[in-house]
C-alpha positions in Angstrom: -22.2 -33.8 -23.9 -20.6 -31.4 -21.4 -17.3 -33.2 -21.6 -17.5 -33.0 -25.4 -18.0 -29.2 -25.3 -15.2 -28.9 -22.8 -12.9 -30.9 -25.0 -13.7 -28.7 -28.0 -13.1 -25.5 -26.0 -9.8 -26.9 -24.8 -8.6 -27.7 -28.3 -9.6 -24.3 -29.5 -7.8 -22.6 -26.6 -4.6 -24.5 -27.3 -4.5 -23.0 -30.8 -5.7 -19.5 -29.8 -3.3 -19.2 -26.9 -0.3 -20.4 -28.9 0.5 -23.4 -26.7 1.9 -25.7 -29.3 5.5 -24.9 -28.5 4.9 -25.5 -24.8 3.1 -28.7 -25.5 6.1 -30.0 -27.5 8.5 -29.0 -24.8 6.3 -30.7 -22.2 6.0 -33.8 -24.4 9.8 -34.0 -24.6 10.1 -34.0 -20.8 7.3 -36.5 -20.5 9.1 -38.8 -22.9 12.3 -38.6 -20.8 10.2 -39.6 -17.7 8.8 -42.6 -19.6 12.3 -43.6 -20.7 13.6 -43.2 -17.2 10.8 -45.3 -15.8 11.3 -48.0 -18.4 15.0 -48.2 -17.7 14.4 -48.3 -14.0 11.8 -51.0 -14.2 14.0 -53.1 -16.5 16.9 -52.8 -14.1 14.7 -53.6 -11.1 13.2 -56.7 -12.8 16.7 -58.0 -13.7 18.1 -57.5 -10.2 15.1 -58.1 -8.0 15.3 -61.9 -7.9 18.2 -64.3 -8.5 17.4 -68.0 -8.1 19.5 -71.1 -8.5 17.2 -72.4 -11.3 17.6 -70.2 -14.3 14.2 -71.0 -15.8 12.4 -70.1 -12.6 14.6 -67.0 -12.2 13.6 -65.8 -15.7 9.9 -66.7 -15.2 9.7 -64.7 -11.9 11.5 -61.8 -13.3 9.2 -61.7 -16.3 6.1 -61.9 -14.1 7.4 -59.1 -11.8 8.4 -57.0 -14.9 4.9 -57.4 -16.4 3.3 -56.4 -13.1 5.5 -53.4 -12.6 5.2 -52.4 -16.3 1.4 -52.5 -16.2 1.3 -50.7 -12.9 3.8 -48.2 -14.0 1.9 -47.4 -17.1 -1.3 -46.8 -15.1 0.7 -44.6 -12.7 1.9 -42.4 -15.5 -1.0 -40.0 -15.1 0.2 -38.9 -11.7 3.5 -37.8 -13.2 1.8 -35.3 -15.4 1.4 -33.0 -12.4 5.1 -32.8 -11.6 5.9 -32.4 -15.4 3.4 -29.6 -15.8 4.5 -27.7 -12.7 6.9 -25.6 -14.6 4.3 -24.6 -17.2 1.2 -24.2 -15.2 1.1 -20.4 -14.6 2.4 -19.6 -18.0 -0.3 -21.8 -19.6 -3.0 -20.3 -17.4 -1.8 -16.8 -18.2 -1.9 -17.4 -22.0 -5.3 -19.1 -22.0 -6.9 -16.3 -19.9 -5.3 -13.6 -22.1 -6.8 -15.3 -25.2 -10.2 -16.4 -23.7 -10.8 -14.3 -20.6 -9.0 -11.0 -21.1 -11.0 -9.2 -18.4 -9.9 -11.8 -15.8 -6.2 -11.9 -16.4 -4.3 -11.7 -13.2 -1.9 -8.8 -12.8 1.8 -9.8 -12.6 3.9 -12.1 -14.6 3.6 -15.9 -14.2 6.3 -17.6 -12.1 8.4 -20.4 -13.5 7.4 -22.9 -10.9 5.0 -21.5 -8.3 4.7 -24.4 -5.9 7.2 -27.2 -6.6 7.0 -28.6 -3.1 3.2 -28.9 -3.4 3.6 -30.7 -6.7 6.2 -33.1 -5.2 4.0 -33.9 -2.2 1.1 -34.6 -4.5 3.1 -36.9 -6.7 4.5 -38.8 -3.8 1.0 -39.3 -2.4 -0.4 -40.3 -5.7 2.5 -42.8 -6.3 1.9 -44.3 -2.9 -1.8 -44.8 -3.5 -1.1 -46.3 -6.9 1.4 -48.7 -5.4 -1.3 -49.8 -2.9 -3.4 -50.7 -5.9 -0.8 -53.0 -7.6 -1.9 -56.2 -5.9 -5.4 -55.7 -7.1 -4.3 -56.2 -10.7 -4.0 -59.9 -9.9 -7.7 -60.1 -9.1 -8.8 -58.1 -12.1 -9.9 -54.8 -10.5 -6.6 -53.0 -10.5 -7.3 -51.1 -13.7 -10.7 -49.9 -12.4 -9.3 -48.8 -9.1 -6.4 -47.0 -10.8 -8.7 -45.1 -13.0 -11.0 -44.1 -10.1 -8.1 -43.0 -7.9 -6.3 -41.0 -10.6 -9.5 -39.4 -11.8 -10.1 -38.0 -8.3 -6.4 -37.0 -7.8 -6.0 -35.3 -11.2 -9.4 -33.6 -11.1 -8.7 -32.1 -7.7 -5.0 -31.2 -8.4 -5.4 -29.4 -11.7 -8.5 -27.6 -10.5 -6.7 -26.3 -7.5 -3.9 -25.1 -9.8 -6.3 -23.2 -12.1 -8.5 -21.8 -9.3 -5.6 -21.3 -7.0 -3.9 -19.1 -9.5 -6.5 -16.5 -8.6 -7.8 -17.3 -5.1 -5.0 -19.4 -3.5 -5.0 -23.2 -3.2 -6.7 -23.4 0.3 -9.7 -21.5 -1.1 -9.6 -23.4 -4.4 -9.8 -26.6 -2.3 -13.0 -25.3 -0.6 -14.5 -24.5 -4.0 -13.6 -27.9 -5.3 -15.4 -29.6 -2.5 -18.6 -28.0 -3.7 -18.1 -29.4 -7.2 -16.8 -32.8 -6.5 -18.6 -34.6 -9.3 -17.6 -31.9 -11.9 -14.0 -32.3 -10.8 -14.2 -36.1 -10.9 -15.7 -36.2 -14.3 -13.0 -33.8 -15.6 -10.4 -35.9 -13.9 -11.7 -39.0 -15.5 -11.4 -37.4 -19.0 -7.9 -36.3 -18.2 -6.9 -39.8 -16.8 -8.1 -41.4 -20.0 -6.1 -38.9 -22.1 -3.0 -39.6 -19.9 -3.3 -43.3 -20.7 -3.5 -43.0 -24.5 -0.1 -43.6 -26.1 1.2 -40.4 -27.7 -1.6 -38.3 -26.4 -0.4 -38.7 -22.9 2.8 -36.8 -23.7 0.7 -33.7 -24.2 -1.7 -34.4 -21.3 -0.1 -32.0 -18.8 -0.8 -28.8 -20.9 -4.2 -30.2 -21.9 -5.1 -30.7 -18.3 -4.2 -27.2 -17.3 -6.2 -25.6 -20.2 -9.2 -27.9 -19.4 -9.3 -26.8 -15.8 -9.0 -23.1 -16.6 -12.3 -23.5 -18.5 -13.8 -25.5 -15.7 -12.9 -22.7 -13.2 -14.2 -19.9 -15.3 -17.4 -21.8 -16.0 -18.4 -21.7 -12.3 -20.9 -19.1 -11.1 -19.3 -15.7 -10.8 -20.0 -15.7 -7.0 -17.6 -18.6 -6.5 -14.8 -16.7 -8.2 -15.4 -13.2 -6.7 -16.5 -14.0 -3.2 -13.0 -14.5 -2.0 -11.4 -11.8 -4.2 -8.5 -12.1 -6.6 -5.1 -13.0 -5.3 -2.5 -10.7 -6.7 0.8 -12.1 -8.0 3.2 -13.0 -5.2 0.5 -12.6 -2.5 
């Protein structure tokens, strides 16, 4: 029920904050990532193995291609972070201006506030998802992927929303006190990121979702550390 209410609030905020244009732009970038991944996997599959017997060569390449394709699809959620990096502060600013006008942070949002943090997170997430690939052969790869990405996305997007005000180190501390809330939110975002079509808009949806999660926390968690001014 909580997740349903959260989804409804997120959908309302997307409309009220005028985020449709940003979502379309983000979807275009996500589509380019998908095309690049598909092209890369196709090339890799075709050039990975070359055997004397053509039938065996084709069979192995198909098997490898299927494994990489399935694994790559389930790794797609981790790329929503790097895609959304350029839009995070702008999205948070618009949502708070529409939904939480008394808590809007002073200063204009930056274009890409912490690109190195996003890159480090993406590399870490890709590495963890690559470790999961062999488990697809024994039937638990999907479950492990969903669990890992739920944790990663819940934590990362919360730290972006909370860190916009209090800084990411403090946001991380707050997140540790609400692990289950962040995991359940991350699970919902992971499912969205796996739905064809919907996943193209997942980056903006994830940011809006976590803005509401942060502001739904007790006031003491938001005010105890003070607000971080822009550029601080």
